[in-house]
N, C-alpha and C positions, 0 to 999 in steps of 0.2 A: 504494499500499502503507499510507502515511505518513498519508491522511486518512481510509483506513477503521480503522486504530489509532487516529486521534483520534477519530473517531466512536463507538467502540466503548467507549473512555475513558468519555467524555460521557456514555454513556448509563447505563453502570455508576454515575458518579458524580451524574445526575440520579436515577436509580431506586436507589441507596442514599441520596440526601437525601429523598425519600417516605415511607423506612419511618420506623416509628412504635414507639416504647418503651413497653408498659403494666407496670408495676410490681405485684406484688401487695397488697393490703390487708390487711395479714396481720390489724387488729381485726376484719373481718369476712369471716375464710374458716377452712377447716378442712379439712385433711387427713386422711381416717378411715383404716380397715380395721377389716374383720372376718373373724373366723374360727372353723369350725365347733370347738367340745371336746368330746369323747365321742360324737362323731356325732349329740348332740343338743338340743344350743344355740350359740347366737354368743356370741363373746367377740369386742366393739369396742373399739378403742383411737384414735387419733391423734396425728402430732408438736405438740408443741409450739414447734419452731424448726425454719424452714425460708421459706426463699426461693423467689420463680418471676419470670421475667420472659416478657414474648411481646413477639415483634419483627414485625409487618406491613405492606405498606404500601398493604393493598387494606381498604376498610369490612368487608367483612365475612369479615376474617381467615383469607381461603381460602388465604392465602399465608405464614401464618404460621409462627414457630417458638417453639418451646415448650424454656426451660429450667427445670430444678427443683432446687432441693437439701435436705435434711432432716437435720437431728443426728439420728443413732441413741441416741443418749444421752437423746432429749427422748421419746422411748417413753413412751405414758401412756394404760393400762387402767382407770385409777382404781384400783388396787388393787397398792401399793407392793411388795409381796414379788413379784407377778410381775413388774412393772416392772423390778426389781432382775434380777432370773430373766432375763428376756427382751435385756436389756444384757449379758449375760454372755458370755461364751465356747459357753457350750450353745446360743445363738441367735444374735444382732447380732451377736458380741465387737464394741462399740462402742467400746473404748479401742483394739484394731486398728482398726476400718474406721469411723469416725467418722461417715461421711458417705453418703449415700443421693445419688444423681444420676439425674435422666432428663434425656436431649437429645432433641428430634423431629427426625425424620427424614421426616416428612411429615404435613402437616396438609391432608387434605382434605375438602371439601365433599361432603356426601351431601345424603340429601332436608333441605328447609326449613332451621332453625338447627340442625343435625346434623354432627357432624364426624366424619372414622376420624381417629384420631392415631395413628401408627407412630413409634416411635422407640428408643431403646439407655436401658436401666436396669441401673444401675451398685448392686448391695447385696452387704454382705459380700465385696468385695473380684473378687466377677462380673460382669459384665458381660454382658447377653441381651436379646435386641430383644423387644418387648413392644407391642400393640395394646391401645387404648382408647376407647372412647368419649367425645365430647366434645360438651354442646349451649349453643350459646350462648341462655344464657337472657333475655337481653336489655341496654341501653345504658340510659345517663341521665347528667345531668350532676346529682354532688352539687353542693346547693344552700349546702353549708358550705364545701368547699372549694372549689366552681368547675371543678373538675374532671371530666373526662368520664370515666366508667366504663363495665368491662363487666363482666357474670356470666356464669362457666361454670361449668357440673356435671359434671364428669369421673369415669367408668366402667372398672370393669376387671375381673379377674382374674388372677393371678398365683400361680405356680407357688412355694410358698418352698423347696420340694425342689432347684430349678433354681437355686437360691442358694447351697443347703450352708447353709440356716438351719435349725435343730433337725432334723440329721441323726436323732438318738437317739429323736426322738419317733415313732412310727409315724402314719400318718394315720388309723386310727381312734380314736387320743388326740389330735391333731391336726392338721387337716386340711391338706392338700398345698393345699388350694387356699385360695386369700387373694382375698378379693374388697377392690378399692378404690375409694371414693366421698370423692372431692374436690369442695366447694362454695366457690368462690374469686371475688373480685372483684378484679378490677385497674383503675388509675386510670393515663390515659396522662402520660405526662412531659411 
């Protein structure tokens, strides 16, 4: 029994040693969203302050885990009055719920460079499971930093009402459906 325990411990240590961490390159990444206003136009925005990392031991990222966080107070729609309202208790209540987080529970390779990413999204003090689509756009070596880079495009849809955001706004005024659209670059640490 002791030999089995030692062998399993050695296997777990060697697997952990193979895992690589990739950190988001914030200068070349954007975490965006879109929401329909009055059922006739899409308002878009992004978060200016965010962080993310990927951990994977496989070159194709098929065993990856993703962690993401954004500061709710960094929401930006290019309209100062709207941004102030979105940060208020009517929507994100950024003073009380400062951070939006996502932690993957599954990163499953589909066809080609496409992945299905499942995980838990926490927003406005509410945690819900979500499923996102990810596409590995490619990998390259940055000629300046000499670091290995990986680019991902991540998309998905969430329901703002599930997180208690903007509860006083009916769907006809501001859609419950919010599209997520992230273009990201990660550098291997």
